All heavy atoms as a GROMACS GRO file, in nm:
protein
  643
    1MET      N    1   9.933   8.170   9.484
    1MET     CA    2   9.974   8.308   9.467
    1MET      C    3   9.856   8.384   9.406
    1MET      O    4   9.793   8.338   9.314
    1MET     CB    5  10.097   8.314   9.376
    1MET     CG    6  10.154   8.451   9.360
    1MET     SD    7  10.310   8.462   9.269
    1MET     CE    8  10.422   8.394   9.389
    2THR      N    9   9.832   8.503   9.460
    2THR     CA   10   9.719   8.583   9.411
    2THR      C   11   9.750   8.646   9.276
    2THR      O   12   9.867   8.656   9.236
    2THR     CB   13   9.686   8.697   9.510
    2THR    OG1   14   9.795   8.790   9.511
    2THR    CG2   15   9.660   8.644   9.650
    3ARG      N   16   9.646   8.688   9.208
    3ARG     CA   17   9.661   8.754   9.078
    3ARG      C   18   9.748   8.878   9.092
    3ARG      O   19   9.834   8.905   9.008
    3ARG     CB   20   9.523   8.792   9.022
    3ARG     CG   21   9.527   8.866   8.890
    3ARG     CD   22   9.390   8.907   8.839
    3ARG     NE   23   9.314   8.986   8.934
    3ARG     CZ   24   9.329   9.118   8.955
    3ARG    NH1   25   9.418   9.184   8.885
    3ARG    NH2   26   9.255   9.181   9.042
    4GLN      N   27   9.730   8.954   9.201
    4GLN     CA   28   9.809   9.076   9.220
    4GLN      C   29   9.958   9.044   9.232
    4GLN      O   30  10.042   9.117   9.179
    4GLN     CB   31   9.763   9.152   9.346
    4GLN     CG   32   9.626   9.211   9.333
    4GLN     CD   33   9.517   9.118   9.386
    4GLN    OE1   34   9.539   8.999   9.406
    4GLN    NE2   35   9.401   9.173   9.410
    5LEU      N   36   9.992   8.934   9.299
    5LEU     CA   37  10.133   8.900   9.315
    5LEU      C   38  10.192   8.845   9.186
    5LEU      O   39  10.309   8.866   9.157
    5LEU     CB   40  10.152   8.802   9.430
    5LEU     CG   41  10.125   8.862   9.569
    5LEU    CD1   42  10.148   8.758   9.677
    5LEU    CD2   43  10.209   8.985   9.594
    6VAL      N   44  10.110   8.779   9.105
    6VAL     CA   45  10.157   8.737   8.972
    6VAL      C   46  10.185   8.861   8.888
    6VAL      O   47  10.286   8.866   8.816
    6VAL     CB   48  10.055   8.643   8.904
    6VAL    CG1   49  10.093   8.618   8.759
    6VAL    CG2   50  10.045   8.511   8.981
    7GLU      N   51  10.100   8.962   8.899
    7GLU     CA   52  10.124   9.087   8.826
    7GLU      C   53  10.254   9.153   8.873
    7GLU      O   54  10.329   9.209   8.791
    7GLU     CB   55  10.005   9.182   8.844
    7GLU     CG   56   9.880   9.135   8.774
    7GLU     CD   57   9.756   9.216   8.808
    7GLU    OE1   58   9.766   9.311   8.889
    7GLU    OE2   59   9.649   9.182   8.756
    8VAL      N   60  10.280   9.148   9.003
    8VAL     CA   61  10.407   9.199   9.056
    8VAL      C   62  10.523   9.124   8.992
    8VAL      O   63  10.621   9.183   8.946
    8VAL     CB   64  10.412   9.186   9.210
    8VAL    CG1   65  10.553   9.205   9.264
    8VAL    CG2   66  10.316   9.284   9.276
    9ALA      N   67  10.512   8.991   8.987
    9ALA     CA   68  10.618   8.908   8.930
    9ALA      C   69  10.640   8.942   8.782
    9ALA      O   70  10.754   8.948   8.735
    9ALA     CB   71  10.585   8.760   8.947
   10VAL      N   72  10.533   8.967   8.710
   10VAL     CA   73  10.545   9.003   8.568
   10VAL      C   74  10.619   9.136   8.554
   10VAL      O   75  10.710   9.149   8.472
   10VAL     CB   76  10.405   9.009   8.500
   10VAL    CG1   77  10.413   9.074   8.363
   10VAL    CG2   78  10.346   8.869   8.491
   11ARG      N   79  10.583   9.236   8.636
   11ARG     CA   80  10.652   9.366   8.629
   11ARG      C   81  10.800   9.350   8.664
   11ARG      O   82  10.887   9.409   8.598
   11ARG     CB   83  10.585   9.467   8.723
   11ARG     CG   84  10.454   9.521   8.673
   11ARG     CD   85  10.408   9.642   8.751
   11ARG     NE   86  10.387   9.616   8.893
   11ARG     CZ   87  10.275   9.568   8.946
   11ARG    NH1   88  10.172   9.538   8.868
   11ARG    NH2   89  10.264   9.551   9.076
   12LEU      N   90  10.828   9.272   8.767
   12LEU     CA   91  10.968   9.252   8.806
   12LEU      C   92  11.045   9.176   8.699
   12LEU      O   93  11.162   9.207   8.673
   12LEU     CB   94  10.976   9.179   8.940
   12LEU     CG   95  10.932   9.263   9.060
   12LEU    CD1   96  10.918   9.175   9.183
   12LEU    CD2   97  11.029   9.376   9.085
   13HIS      N   98  10.981   9.081   8.635
   13HIS     CA   99  11.049   9.008   8.529
   13HIS      C  100  11.075   9.100   8.410
   13HIS      O  101  11.180   9.091   8.346
   13HIS     CB  102  10.970   8.884   8.486
   13HIS     CG  103  11.046   8.799   8.390
   13HIS    ND1  104  11.018   8.797   8.256
   13HIS    CD2  105  11.151   8.716   8.410
   13HIS    CE1  106  11.104   8.714   8.197
   13HIS    NE2  107  11.186   8.664   8.288
   14ASP      N  108  10.982   9.189   8.382
   14ASP     CA  109  11.006   9.288   8.275
   14ASP      C  110  11.130   9.370   8.306
   14ASP      O  111  11.208   9.403   8.216
   14ASP     CB  112  10.886   9.383   8.261
   14ASP     CG  113  10.766   9.317   8.195
   14ASP    OD1  114  10.780   9.208   8.137
   14ASP    OD2  115  10.656   9.376   8.204
   15ARG      N  116  11.151   9.400   8.433
   15ARG     CA  117  11.264   9.482   8.474
   15ARG      C  118  11.394   9.403   8.486
   15ARG      O  119  11.500   9.454   8.453
   15ARG     CB  120  11.230   9.546   8.608
   15ARG     CG  121  11.331   9.644   8.657
   15ARG     CD  122  11.278   9.717   8.777
   15ARG     NE  123  11.376   9.809   8.828
   15ARG     CZ  124  11.359   9.882   8.935
   15ARG    NH1  125  11.247   9.875   9.002
   15ARG    NH2  126  11.454   9.962   8.976
   16PHE      N  127  11.387   9.279   8.534
   16PHE     CA  128  11.507   9.201   8.563
   16PHE      C  129  11.524   9.079   8.473
   16PHE      O  130  11.616   9.000   8.493
   16PHE     CB  131  11.503   9.152   8.709
   16PHE     CG  132  11.512   9.262   8.809
   16PHE    CD1  133  11.397   9.315   8.868
   16PHE    CD2  134  11.634   9.314   8.846
   16PHE    CE1  135  11.405   9.417   8.961
   16PHE    CE2  136  11.643   9.417   8.939
   16PHE     CZ  137  11.528   9.469   8.997
   17GLY      N  138  11.437   9.065   8.373
   17GLY     CA  139  11.436   8.945   8.289
   17GLY      C  140  11.566   8.915   8.217
   17GLY      O  141  11.591   8.800   8.182
   18ALA      N  142  11.649   9.015   8.195
   18ALA     CA  143  11.777   8.989   8.130
   18ALA      C  144  11.872   8.913   8.221
   18ALA      O  145  11.966   8.850   8.175
   18ALA     CB  146  11.842   9.121   8.087
   19ASP      N  147  11.844   8.917   8.352
   19ASP     CA  148  11.934   8.856   8.449
   19ASP      C  149  11.878   8.731   8.516
   19ASP      O  150  11.955   8.650   8.568
   19ASP     CB  151  11.968   8.957   8.560
   19ASP     CG  152  12.034   9.082   8.504
   19ASP    OD1  153  12.119   9.069   8.414
   19ASP    OD2  154  12.000   9.191   8.550
   20VAL      N  155  11.746   8.719   8.522
   20VAL     CA  156  11.684   8.607   8.594
   20VAL      C  157  11.565   8.554   8.514
   20VAL      O  158  11.505   8.624   8.433
   20VAL     CB  159  11.635   8.649   8.735
   20VAL    CG1  160  11.751   8.687   8.825
   20VAL    CG2  161  11.536   8.763   8.727
   21THR      N  162  11.530   8.428   8.542
   21THR     CA  163  11.414   8.369   8.477
   21THR      C  164  11.286   8.411   8.550
   21THR      O  165  11.291   8.458   8.665
   21THR     CB  166  11.422   8.215   8.480
   21THR    OG1  167  11.411   8.170   8.615
   21THR    CG2  168  11.552   8.165   8.416
   22PHE      N  169  11.173   8.391   8.484
   22PHE     CA  170  11.045   8.421   8.547
   22PHE      C  171  11.026   8.333   8.671
   22PHE      O  172  10.976   8.380   8.774
   22PHE     CB  173  10.929   8.404   8.448
   22PHE     CG  174  10.798   8.449   8.503
   22PHE    CD1  175  10.774   8.583   8.528
   22PHE    CD2  176  10.698   8.358   8.530
   22PHE    CE1  177  10.652   8.626   8.579
   22PHE    CE2  178  10.576   8.400   8.582
   22PHE     CZ  179  10.553   8.535   8.607
   23ALA      N  180  11.068   8.208   8.663
   23ALA     CA  181  11.056   8.117   8.778
   23ALA      C  182  11.137   8.170   8.897
   23ALA      O  183  11.092   8.162   9.012
   23ALA     CB  184  11.103   7.977   8.740
   24GLU      N  185  11.255   8.226   8.871
   24GLU     CA  186  11.336   8.282   8.980
   24GLU      C  187  11.267   8.404   9.042
   24GLU      O  188  11.267   8.420   9.163
   24GLU     CB  189  11.475   8.319   8.929
   24GLU     CG  190  11.559   8.198   8.895
   24GLU     CD  191  11.687   8.231   8.820
   24GLU    OE1  192  11.686   8.324   8.736
   24GLU    OE2  193  11.786   8.161   8.844
   25VAL      N  194  11.207   8.487   8.958
   25VAL     CA  195  11.133   8.603   9.009
   25VAL      C  196  11.015   8.555   9.094
   25VAL      O  197  10.991   8.607   9.204
   25VAL     CB  198  11.085   8.695   8.895
   25VAL    CG1  199  10.994   8.804   8.948
   25VAL    CG2  200  11.204   8.756   8.823
   26LEU      N  201  10.942   8.454   9.047
   26LEU     CA  202  10.830   8.401   9.125
   26LEU      C  203  10.877   8.350   9.261
   26LEU      O  204  10.810   8.371   9.363
   26LEU     CB  205  10.760   8.288   9.049
   26LEU     CG  206  10.668   8.329   8.935
   26LEU    CD1  207  10.620   8.205   8.859
   26LEU    CD2  208  10.550   8.409   8.986
   27THR      N  209  10.992   8.285   9.263
   27THR     CA  210  11.046   8.234   9.389
   27THR      C  211  11.077   8.348   9.485
   27THR      O  212  11.044   8.342   9.604
   27THR     CB  213  11.173   8.150   9.363
   27THR    OG1  214  11.136   8.038   9.282
   27THR    CG2  215  11.234   8.100   9.492
   28VAL      N  216  11.138   8.456   9.433
   28VAL     CA  217  11.170   8.571   9.517
   28VAL      C  218  11.041   8.636   9.567
   28VAL      O  219  11.028   8.669   9.686
   28VAL     CB  220  11.257   8.674   9.440
   28VAL    CG1  221  11.269   8.804   9.516
   28VAL    CG2  222  11.394   8.615   9.412
   29VAL      N  223  10.943   8.654   9.479
   29VAL     CA  224  10.816   8.716   9.516
   29VAL      C  225  10.747   8.633   9.624
   29VAL      O  226  10.698   8.687   9.724
   29VAL     CB  227  10.726   8.737   9.393
   29VAL    CG1  228  10.583   8.772   9.433
   29VAL    CG2  229  10.784   8.846   9.304
   30GLU      N  230  10.743   8.502   9.608
   30GLU     CA  231  10.678   8.416   9.708
   30GLU      C  232  10.752   8.424   9.842
   30GLU      O  233  10.689   8.428   9.948
   30GLU     CB  234  10.672   8.272   9.658
   30GLU     CG  235  10.603   8.177   9.755
   30GLU     CD  236  10.458   8.214   9.788
   30GLU    OE1  237  10.391   8.279   9.706
   30GLU    OE2  238  10.412   8.176   9.898
   31GLY      N  239  10.885   8.427   9.838
   31GLY     CA  240  10.960   8.441   9.962
   31GLY      C  241  10.932   8.573  10.032
   31GLY      O  242  10.917   8.579  10.154
   32CYS      N  243  10.920   8.679   9.954
   32CYS     CA  244  10.887   8.809  10.010
   32CYS      C  245  10.747   8.808  10.069
   32CYS      O  246  10.723   8.866  10.176
   32CYS     CB  247  10.898   8.918   9.902
   32CYS     SG  248  11.067   8.946   9.847
   33ARG      N  249  10.655   8.743  10.000
   33ARG     CA  250  10.518   8.734  10.052
   33ARG      C  251  10.518   8.665  10.188
   33ARG      O  252  10.454   8.710  10.282
   33ARG     CB  253  10.427   8.660   9.956
   33ARG     CG  254  10.279   8.668  10.001
   33ARG     CD  255  10.196   8.547   9.963
   33ARG     NE  256  10.252   8.421  10.000
   33ARG     CZ  257  10.239   8.362  10.121
   33ARG    NH1  258  10.179   8.424  10.218
   33ARG    NH2  259  10.290   8.244  10.144
   34ARG      N  260  10.593   8.558  10.200
   34ARG     CA  261  10.600   8.487  10.329
   34ARG      C  262  10.662   8.576  10.437
   34ARG      O  263  10.614   8.579  10.550
   34ARG     CB  264  10.681   8.359  10.316
   34ARG     CG  265  10.605   8.245  10.252
   34ARG     CD  266  10.676   8.111  10.267
   34ARG     NE  267  10.816   8.116  10.224
   34ARG     CZ  268  10.858   8.098  10.099
   34ARG    NH1  269  10.769   8.074  10.003
   34ARG    NH2  270  10.985   8.104  10.069
   35ASP      N  271  10.767   8.650  10.400
   35ASP     CA  272  10.832   8.738  10.497
   35ASP      C  273  10.740   8.850  10.543
   35ASP      O  274  10.753   8.899  10.656
   35ASP     CB  275  10.959   8.801  10.437
   35ASP     CG  276  11.072   8.701  10.423
   35ASP    OD1  277  11.061   8.588  10.476
   35ASP    OD2  278  11.172   8.736  10.358
   36LEU      N  279  10.649   8.893  10.458
   36LEU     CA  280  10.558   9.002  10.489
   36LEU      C  281  10.417   8.952  10.524
   36LEU      O  282  10.321   9.029  10.520
   36LEU     CB  283  10.551   9.099  10.370
   36LEU     CG  284  10.683   9.167  10.335
   36LEU    CD1  285  10.671   9.239  10.202
   36LEU    CD2  286  10.725   9.261  10.446
   37ASP      N  287  10.405   8.830  10.561
   37ASP     CA  288  10.275   8.765  10.582
   37ASP      C  289  10.186   8.838  10.682
   37ASP      O  290  10.065   8.828  10.676
   37ASP     CB  291  10.294   8.621  10.625
   37ASP     CG  292  10.177   8.532  10.591
   37ASP    OD1  293  10.100   8.567  10.499
   37ASP    OD2  294  10.163   8.428  10.656
   38MET      N  295  10.242   8.912  10.773
   38MET     CA  296  10.162   8.980  10.875
   38MET      C  297  10.106   9.114  10.824
   38MET      O  298  10.025   9.174  10.891
   38MET     CB  299  10.246   9.004  11.000
   38MET     CG  300  10.295   8.875  11.065
   38MET     SD  301  10.161   8.762  11.112
   38MET     CE  302  10.092   8.852  11.249
   39ALA      N  303  10.149   9.159  10.708
   39ALA     CA  304  10.100   9.286  10.654
   39ALA      C  305   9.954   9.272  10.612
   39ALA      O  306   9.904   9.163  10.588
   39ALA     CB  307  10.185   9.327  10.534
   40THR      N  308   9.886   9.385  10.600
   40THR     CA  309   9.747   9.382  10.555
   40THR      C  310   9.741   9.341  10.409
   40THR      O  311   9.834   9.367  10.332
   40THR     CB  312   9.681   9.521  10.569
   40THR    OG1  313   9.746   9.611  10.481
   40THR    CG2  314   9.687   9.572  10.711
   41MET      N  315   9.633   9.276  10.370
   41MET     CA  316   9.619   9.230  10.232
   41MET      C  317   9.617   9.347  10.133
   41MET      O  318   9.668   9.334  10.024
   41MET     CB  319   9.492   9.146  10.216
   41MET     CG  320   9.503   9.009  10.281
   41MET     SD  321   9.648   8.915  10.226
   41MET     CE  322   9.606   8.887  10.056
   42ALA      N  323   9.564   9.460  10.172
   42ALA     CA  324   9.557   9.573  10.080
   42ALA      C  325   9.696   9.625  10.044
   42ALA      O  326   9.721   9.663   9.930
   42ALA     CB  327   9.474   9.685  10.140
   43GLY      N  328   9.787   9.626  10.138
   43GLY     CA  329   9.920   9.678  10.113
   43GLY      C  330  10.022   9.573  10.072
   43GLY      O  331  10.134   9.606  10.034
   44LEU      N  332   9.984   9.446  10.079
   44LEU     CA  333  10.079   9.338  10.055
   44LEU      C  334  10.144   9.341   9.917
   44LEU      O  335  10.266   9.329   9.907
   44LEU     CB  336  10.013   9.203  10.080
   44LEU     CG  337  10.105   9.082  10.076
   44LEU    CD1  338  10.216   9.094  10.180
   44LEU    CD2  339  10.024   8.955  10.098
   45PRO      N  340  10.070   9.357   9.807
   45PRO     CA  341  10.136   9.357   9.676
   45PRO      C  342  10.246   9.463   9.663
   45PRO      O  343  10.354   9.434   9.613
   45PRO     CB  344  10.022   9.381   9.577
   45PRO     CG  345   9.902   9.325   9.646
   45PRO     CD  346   9.923   9.360   9.790
   46GLU      N  347  10.221   9.583   9.712
   46GLU     CA  348  10.323   9.688   9.702
   46GLU      C  349  10.444   9.653   9.788
   46GLU      O  350  10.559   9.669   9.744
   46GLU     CB  351  10.267   9.823   9.746
   46GLU     CG  352  10.373   9.932   9.739
   46GLU     CD  353  10.323  10.068   9.786
   46GLU    OE1  354  10.203  10.084   9.813
   46GLU    OE2  355  10.408  10.158   9.797
   47LEU      N  356  10.422   9.603   9.908
   47LEU     CA  357  10.533   9.566   9.995
   47LEU      C  358  10.615   9.453   9.936
   47LEU      O  359  10.739   9.455   9.939
   47LEU     CB  360  10.480   9.527  10.134
   47LEU     CG  361  10.419   9.640  10.216
   47LEU    CD1  362  10.354   9.583  10.341
   47LEU    CD2  363  10.523   9.744  10.251
   48VAL      N  364  10.547   9.354   9.880
   48VAL     CA  365  10.618   9.242   9.817
   48VAL      C  366  10.699   9.292   9.699
   48VAL      O  367  10.815   9.253   9.681
   48VAL     CB  368  10.519   9.131   9.775
   48VAL    CG1  369  10.587   9.029   9.684
   48VAL    CG2  370  10.461   9.062   9.897
   49GLU      N  371  10.641   9.378   9.617
   49GLU     CA  372  10.713   9.429   9.501
   49GLU      C  373  10.838   9.506   9.542
   49GLU      O  374  10.946   9.487   9.485
   49GLU     CB  375  10.622   9.518   9.416
   49GLU     CG  376  10.689   9.564   9.288
   49GLU     CD  377  10.592   9.625   9.189
   49GLU    OE1  378  10.471   9.634   9.216
   49GLU    OE2  379  10.639   9.665   9.081
   50ARG      N  380  10.828   9.589   9.644
   50ARG     CA  381  10.944   9.664   9.691
   50ARG      C  382  11.052   9.572   9.746
   50ARG      O  383  11.170   9.588   9.716
   50ARG     CB  384  10.903   9.765   9.797
   50ARG     CG  385  10.828   9.882   9.742
   50ARG     CD  386  10.785   9.975   9.853
   50ARG     NE  387  10.714  10.088   9.801
   50ARG     CZ  388  10.734  10.212   9.842
   50ARG    NH1  389  10.823  10.238   9.936
   50ARG    NH2  390  10.665  10.310   9.790
   51LEU      N  391  11.010   9.473   9.828
   51LEU     CA  392  11.107   9.381   9.886
   51LEU      C  393  11.171   9.294   9.779
   51LEU      O  394  11.292   9.273   9.778
   51LEU     CB  395  11.039   9.296   9.993
   51LEU     CG  396  11.127   9.197  10.068
   51LEU    CD1  397  11.247   9.267  10.132
   51LEU    CD2  398  11.044   9.123  10.172
   52ALA      N  399  11.091   9.244   9.686
   52ALA     CA  400  11.145   9.161   9.578
   52ALA      C  401  11.239   9.242   9.489
   52ALA      O  402  11.345   9.192   9.448
   52ALA     CB  403  11.031   9.102   9.494
   53THR      N  404  11.205   9.366   9.462
   53THR     CA  405  11.292   9.453   9.383
   53THR      C  406  11.427   9.468   9.451
   53THR      O  407  11.532   9.454   9.388
   53THR     CB  408  11.227   9.592   9.362
   53THR    OG1  409  11.108   9.576   9.286
   53THR    CG2  410  11.322   9.687   9.290
   54GLN      N  411  11.424   9.495   9.581
   54GLN     CA  412  11.549   9.513   9.653
   54GLN      C  413  11.633   9.386   9.653
   54GLN      O  414  11.754   9.390   9.634
   54GLN     CB  415  11.523   9.558   9.797
   54GLN     CG  416  11.650   9.596   9.870
   54GLN     CD  417  11.723   9.710   9.802
   54GLN    OE1  418  11.662   9.810   9.764
   54GLN    NE2  419  11.854   9.696   9.786
   55ARG      N  420  11.570   9.273   9.672
   55ARG     CA  421  11.645   9.148   9.673
   55ARG      C  422  11.704   9.116   9.536
   55ARG      O  423  11.817   9.066   9.527
   55ARG     CB  424  11.556   9.034   9.722
   55ARG     CG  425  11.530   9.046   9.871
   55ARG     CD  426  11.452   8.931   9.924
   55ARG     NE  427  11.428   8.952  10.066
   55ARG     CZ  428  11.351   8.875  10.138
   55ARG    NH1  429  11.292   8.770  10.084
   55ARG    NH2  430  11.333   8.900  10.266
   56LEU      N  431  11.632   9.148   9.431
   56LEU     CA  432  11.686   9.128   9.297
   56LEU      C  433  11.802   9.223   9.270
   56LEU      O  434  11.902   9.185   9.209
   56LEU     CB  435  11.576   9.143   9.192
   56LEU     CG  436  11.473   9.030   9.194
   56LEU    CD1  437  11.347   9.071   9.117
   56LEU    CD2  438  11.531   8.902   9.136
   57LEU      N  439  11.791   9.347   9.317
   57LEU     CA  440  11.901   9.442   9.302
   57LEU      C  441  12.022   9.396   9.382
   57LEU      O  442  12.136   9.403   9.335
   57LEU     CB  443  11.859   9.582   9.348
   57LEU     CG  444  11.758   9.653   9.258
   57LEU    CD1  445  11.710   9.781   9.326
   57LEU    CD2  446  11.817   9.683   9.123
   58ASP      N  447  12.000   9.347   9.503
   58ASP     CA  448  12.109   9.296   9.585
   58ASP      C  449  12.179   9.179   9.516
   58ASP      O  450  12.302   9.168   9.520
   58ASP     CB  451  12.059   9.252   9.722
   58ASP     CG  452  12.017   9.368   9.810
   58ASP    OD1  453  12.048   9.484   9.778
   58ASP    OD2  454  11.950   9.341   9.913
   59ALA      N  455  12.102   9.094   9.451
   59ALA     CA  456  12.160   8.980   9.380
   59ALA      C  457  12.248   9.030   9.265
   59ALA      O  458  12.354   8.974   9.240
   59ALA     CB  459  12.050   8.888   9.326
   60ARG      N  460  12.206   9.135   9.197
   60ARG     CA  461  12.288   9.193   9.090
   60ARG      C  462  12.421   9.242   9.144
   60ARG      O  463  12.525   9.223   9.083
   60ARG     CB  464  12.216   9.311   9.024
   60ARG     CG  465  12.125   9.275   8.914
   60ARG     CD  466  12.082   9.404   8.847
   60ARG     NE  467  11.990   9.376   8.740
   60ARG     CZ  468  11.924   9.469   8.674
   60ARG    NH1  469  11.942   9.595   8.704
   60ARG    NH2  470  11.842   9.437   8.578
   61VAL      N  471  12.417   9.308   9.259
   61VAL     CA  472  12.540   9.360   9.320
   61VAL      C  473  12.634   9.245   9.353
   61VAL      O  474  12.753   9.252   9.325
   61VAL     CB  475  12.508   9.444   9.445
   61VAL    CG1  476  12.634   9.478   9.523
   61VAL    CG2  477  12.433   9.571   9.407
   62ARG      N  478  12.580   9.139   9.409
   62ARG     CA  479  12.664   9.024   9.444
   62ARG      C  480  12.727   8.964   9.319
   62ARG      O  481  12.836   8.909   9.326
   62ARG     CB  482  12.581   8.918   9.516
   62ARG     CG  483  12.552   8.955   9.660
   62ARG     CD  484  12.495   8.839   9.737
   62ARG     NE  485  12.373   8.785   9.680
   62ARG     CZ  486  12.250   8.830   9.706
   62ARG    NH1  487  12.233   8.930   9.789
   62ARG    NH2  488  12.144   8.774   9.651
   63LEU      N  489  12.660   8.975   9.206
   63LEU     CA  490  12.714   8.922   9.082
   63LEU      C  491  12.801   9.023   9.008
   63LEU      O  492  12.851   8.996   8.900
   63LEU     CB  493  12.599   8.876   8.991
   63LEU     CG  494  12.516   8.760   9.044
   63LEU    CD1  495  12.395   8.736   8.954
   63LEU    CD2  496  12.601   8.634   9.056
   64GLY      N  497  12.815   9.143   9.066
   64GLY     CA  498  12.901   9.244   9.006
   64GLY      C  499  12.838   9.318   8.890
   64GLY      O  500  12.908   9.378   8.809
   65GLN      N  501  12.705   9.317   8.881
   65GLN     CA  502  12.638   9.385   8.771
   65GLN      C  503  12.607   9.527   8.815
   65GLN      O  504  12.592   9.557   8.932
   65GLN     CB  505  12.512   9.310   8.731
   65GLN     CG  506  12.548   9.172   8.678
   65GLN     CD  507  12.427   9.083   8.665
   65GLN    OE1  508  12.325   9.107   8.726
   65GLN    NE2  509  12.442   8.980   8.586
   66HIS      N  510  12.594   9.618   8.718
   66HIS     CA  511  12.575   9.759   8.747
   66HIS      C  512  12.427   9.796   8.751
   66HIS      O  513  12.344   9.736   8.685
   66HIS     CB  514  12.646   9.844   8.641
   66HIS     CG  515  12.792   9.817   8.638
   66HIS    ND1  516  12.878   9.863   8.734
   66HIS    CD2  517  12.868   9.744   8.552
   66HIS    CE1  518  12.999   9.822   8.708
   66HIS    NE2  519  12.996   9.750   8.597
   67HIS      N  520  12.398   9.899   8.829
   67HIS     CA  521  12.262   9.951   8.843
   67HIS      C  522  12.240  10.068   8.747
   67HIS      O  523  12.333  10.140   8.714
   67HIS     CB  524  12.240  10.009   8.984
   67HIS     CG  525  12.247   9.910   9.091
   67HIS    ND1  526  12.144   9.826   9.122
   67HIS    CD2  527  12.346   9.880   9.178
   67HIS    CE1  528  12.178   9.751   9.222
   67HIS    NE2  529  12.301   9.781   9.260
   68THR      N  530  12.114  10.087   8.710
   68THR     CA  531  12.077  10.212   8.644
   68THR      C  532  12.045  10.312   8.754
   68THR      O  533  12.029  10.277   8.870
   68THR     CB  534  11.952  10.193   8.555
   68THR    OG1  535  11.840  10.163   8.638
   68THR    CG2  536  11.974  10.085   8.451
   69GLN      N  537  12.033  10.439   8.721
   69GLN     CA  538  11.999  10.541   8.820
   69GLN      C  539  11.866  10.509   8.886
   69GLN      O  540  11.851  10.523   9.006
   69GLN     CB  541  11.993  10.680   8.753
   69GLN     CG  542  11.959  10.792   8.850
   69GLN     CD  543  12.060  10.807   8.961
   69GLN    OE1  544  12.180  10.793   8.939
   69GLN    NE2  545  12.015  10.835   9.080
   70ASP      N  546  11.766  10.465   8.809
   70ASP     CA  547  11.635  10.432   8.864
   70ASP      C  548  11.647  10.322   8.969
   70ASP      O  549  11.585  10.328   9.073
   70ASP     CB  550  11.540  10.388   8.752
   70ASP     CG  551  11.404  10.346   8.806
   70ASP    OD1  552  11.340  10.428   8.872
   70ASP    OD2  553  11.365  10.231   8.782
   71GLU      N  554  11.729  10.222   8.942
   71GLU     CA  555  11.744  10.112   9.036
   71GLU      C  556  11.816  10.156   9.162
   71GLU      O  557  11.783  10.111   9.271
   71GLU     CB  558  11.818   9.996   8.970
   71GLU     CG  559  11.734   9.930   8.862
   71GLU     CD  560  11.816   9.846   8.766
   71GLU    OE1  561  11.940   9.853   8.771
   71GLU    OE2  562  11.755   9.777   8.686
   72ARG      N  563  11.912  10.248   9.152
   72ARG     CA  564  11.982  10.296   9.270
   72ARG      C  565  11.885  10.365   9.365
   72ARG      O  566  11.903  10.362   9.485
   72ARG     CB  567  12.095  10.390   9.232
   72ARG     CG  568  12.222  10.319   9.194
   72ARG     CD  569  12.337  10.417   9.192
   72ARG     NE  570  12.324  10.516   9.088
   72ARG     CZ  571  12.370  10.502   8.966
   72ARG    NH1  572  12.433  10.393   8.929
   72ARG    NH2  573  12.353  10.598   8.877
   73SER      N  574  11.780  10.426   9.311
   73SER     CA  575  11.685  10.495   9.397
   73SER      C  576  11.610  10.399   9.489
   73SER      O  577  11.555  10.438   9.589
   73SER     CB  578  11.586  10.576   9.313
   73SER     OG  579  11.499  10.491   9.242
   74TRP      N  580  11.608  10.269   9.454
   74TRP     CA  581  11.542  10.169   9.539
   74TRP      C  582  11.631  10.124   9.654
   74TRP      O  583  11.583  10.062   9.748
   74TRP     CB  584  11.503  10.047   9.456
   74TRP     CG  585  11.380  10.069   9.376
   74TRP    CD1  586  11.372  10.118   9.251
   74TRP    CD2  587  11.246  10.042   9.416
   74TRP    NE1  588  11.242  10.124   9.210
   74TRP    CE2  589  11.163  10.077   9.310
   74TRP    CE3  590  11.190   9.992   9.531
   74TRP    CZ2  591  11.025  10.063   9.317
   74TRP    CZ3  592  11.052   9.978   9.537
   74TRP    CH2  593  10.972  10.014   9.430
   75SER      N  594  11.760  10.153   9.649
   75SER     CA  595  11.851  10.106   9.753
   75SER      C  596  11.804  10.150   9.890
   75SER      O  597  11.771  10.266   9.910
   75SER     CB  598  11.993  10.156   9.728
   75SER     OG  599  12.046  10.096   9.615
   76GLY      N  600  11.802  10.058   9.982
   76GLY     CA  601  11.764  10.088  10.119
   76GLY      C  602  11.615  10.091  10.144
   76GLY      O  603  11.573  10.109  10.257
   77VAL      N  604  11.532  10.071  10.043
   77VAL     CA  605  11.387  10.073  10.063
   77VAL      C  606  11.344   9.956  10.151
   77VAL      O  607  11.265   9.972  10.243
   77VAL     CB  608  11.312  10.070   9.929
   77VAL    CG1  609  11.163  10.052   9.950
   77VAL    CG2  610  11.339  10.198   9.852
   78CYS      N  611  11.397   9.840  10.125
   78CYS     CA  612  11.363   9.720  10.202
   78CYS      C  613  11.492   9.646  10.235
   78CYS      O  614  11.582   9.639  10.153
   78CYS     CB  615  11.273   9.626  10.123
   78CYS     SG  616  11.113   9.693  10.085
   79GLU      N  617  11.498   9.592  10.353
   79GLU     CA  618  11.610   9.508  10.390
   79GLU      C  619  11.555   9.374  10.432
   79GLU      O  620  11.449   9.366  10.494
   79GLU     CB  621  11.689   9.570  10.505
   79GLU     CG  622  11.756   9.700  10.466
   79GLU     CD  623  11.835   9.758  10.580
   79GLU    OE1  624  11.855   9.689  10.682
   79GLU    OE2  625  11.875   9.874  10.567
   80ARG      N  626  11.627   9.270  10.401
   80ARG     CA  627  11.585   9.136  10.439
   80ARG      C  628  11.598   9.124  10.589
   80ARG      O  629  11.699   9.159  10.647
   80ARG     CB  630  11.669   9.031  10.370
   80ARG     CG  631  11.619   8.892  10.396
   80ARG     CD  632  11.690   8.793  10.313
   80ARG     NE  633  11.630   8.664  10.338
   80ARG     CZ  634  11.650   8.560  10.265
   80ARG    NH1  635  11.729   8.567  10.162
   80ARG    NH2  636  11.591   8.446  10.294
   81THR      N  637  11.494   9.074  10.654
   81THR     CA  638  11.496   9.059  10.799
   81THR      C  639  11.538   8.920  10.837
   81THR      O  640  11.537   8.829  10.763
   81THR     CB  641  11.357   9.089  10.858
   81THR    OG1  642  11.261   9.003  10.797
   81THR    CG2  643  11.321   9.234  10.837
   0.00000   0.00000   0.00000
């Protein structure tokens, strides 16, 4: 995993750490990276962060947890293919 993607994982863990472990965030980030493997390297960290954010938000919904207004604004940004 690149330094940029580890930084993405750190930011996501800061945001979702109350609900998931850092290892779980890393797993989601790595899965997103694989899903977006055809993207350009320059745009990959941002795409992975958006996709990982959406998947973590989706997981919260499945668990019946509530969103903040900021998190609702991410809804629909990325969908799992």
